[in-house]
N, C-alpha and C positions, 0 to 999 in steps of 0.2 A: 049543451052546458059545459061538457068537458073541454071542448075546443075553446070556449070563452075563458075558462079557468086557466088553460095552458097559455093562451095569449097574454092574459094578465100577468101570469108568473114570469113569462119571458120578456115582458115589457113591450110586446108587439102590439098589444091592444091600444096603446097610447100614442102610436105614430099618427101625427096629424096630417090633414089635407088642407092645402091652401084653397079657400073658397073663391070662385070667380065673382066679380062684382055684381053680375046679374042675379046672383043667388043670395045676396046679403039680406033680402027681406024674408028669407026662409030660415034664418038662424035665430037662436034665442037672444043673442046680444042686441039685435035690432030693436028689441022691446025696451032696452035700457039706455039708449043713446039720447042725449038732450037735443032732439031735433028742433025743439022750440027755440033753442039758442044757436041754431045753425050748425050743430055738430053732425058729422057724417063719417061713415066708415071708409077707411082707405085700404085696410089690409086685415084679413081674418083667417085664422087657422083653427080648424076644428078637428078634435080627436073624439074617440068614443067617450072619453072622460071629461075633457076640458074644451073651452073656447077661449081663444086669445084674440080680442078685437082691438085693433089699433085705429083710433079715430084721429081727427085733427087736433083733439084736445087731450085725450087720455087713453090709457090701456085699460080695457074692461076685461077682467078675467072671470069667467064662470068656471068655478073650481069644483070638480067632482072627486070625492074621496076614493072612488073605485069605479071602474067601468061597469061593474055589476050593480051599482047602487044609484038610484035615481035622484038622491039628494044632491043639491048644488049650493055653493056659496058664491055670492056675487061680490067681487072686489073691484074698486075703481081707483086708478092711480093717475092723477093729473100730472102731466109731464113737468110742469114748472114746480110742483110741490114734491115730486118723487123723481129726481133726475136719474137718467140712465148712466150706468157705469159698468166697467168690466165686460164690455160687449165682445163676444167671441163667436166665430162661426166655425163649426167643425164639419169638414167635408166627409164623404163616405169612403170607406175602404173597399177592397175588392168584394168582400162577402156581406158588407153592411146593406141593410135595407133602407136606412134613413140617414139624414143629415140633421145637425142640431145647431140652433142658435141659443146662446145663453147670455144673460145679463143680469144686473141688479137694477131694480126700479126703487129708488130710495135705498133702504137697507134690506129689501126683499129679493132674494135670489130666485131666478126663474130659468128653466131650461125647457126648450120646446123642440120636439122631434118632428120632422116632416119627411115624407117619402122622398128618396134621393132623386127621383125624376123631376122634382120641383125645385132643384137647387138654384136655378137661375132667378126664380122669383124670390127665394129666400135671400139671395145676395142683394136684391133691391131693398128688402126690409133692413138688412144689415147696414147698408149705406144710409138709409133714412134715419135709423136710430143713432148712428154716429153723428150725423148732421144735427139732430135735435140735441144730443149731448153737448156738442160744441156750442150751439146757439144758447142753450140754457146757462152754460158755464160763462160765456161771454156776457150775457145779460146780468148775471149775478156779480161778476167782477165790476162791471160798469156801475151797478147800483152801490157796491161797496165804495168805489171811488167817489161817487156822488155824496154819500153820507160823510165820508172823511173830509171832503172839500167843504161841505157845509159846516162841519164842526170847527174847522180851522177858521172859517169866516166869522162864526159866532164868537170865537175866542178873541179874534182881532177886534171886532166891534166892541166887545165887552171891555177890552183894555182901554178903549178910548173914552173920552169924556164928552158927552153931548150937552150943550147948554140949553137951558129953557125947556128941558124935557124931564118930567118926573119919572121916578123909578117905576111906578106902576104903568105909566104909558109906554115906557121903554120895554118893560116885560111883556106887555100885551102885544106890542108890535113884533118883537122877536118871536114870541110864541106863535102868532098867526103866520109869520113868514116861514118859520121852520115847519109848521104843520102843512102848509100849502106846498112847500118845496118837497117834503117827504112824500106827500100824497101823489104829486106829479111824477116824481122819480119812480115810485113804486108801480104806478100804472103804466109808465113808459117801458120799464125794464123787467116787468114780470109778464112776459109774453105768454099768452094762453092758447093761441091758435097757431098751429104749425102746418096749415094747409099747404103753404108754398113749398115746404120741404117735401111733403108727401107727393105733391104734384110733380116735383122735379125728379124724384127717384123711383116712384112706384109705377110700374108699367103693366100690371096685371089687369 
């Protein structure tokens, strides 16, 4: 008991371990992935207190208030809804036992410590998160350009005069066109599956 309390006080009890893929079925996060929708785990860090599960779609965080408390809170952050930012990797000093990766998912700050012997695997995760951040930013920018382009087109059409077309017919046509355009652009540029990025960078 005293060893556990000391580890908790020093922060050593929360140093995580990167779990090999063959053991993904042994962790709690495996119960919460959307396997029915082809979601799968690509990277997983487990400490005494928390689990950080990176799937092709989301970060699943099983959050424990304390290493000595069995209560857990499950949080899910879809990458396209909670973009990564402020991604940083801190390597170990001479006497350090761990390395850290920190980032924001949406406006939620997270910092994950891992045994320094697994630094190479953590570097792979760092690269993957950066690539996802860039991809989400690109998609959001293109979606913004699409909306702006559509608005300019609507303004141009509205300024013209169409003969033999009633206002109600014109309104219905524009409304349907705008809806279909917006729906198509949203589906195209709100990427939800980032399997290709994880397959490129994750080697564990």
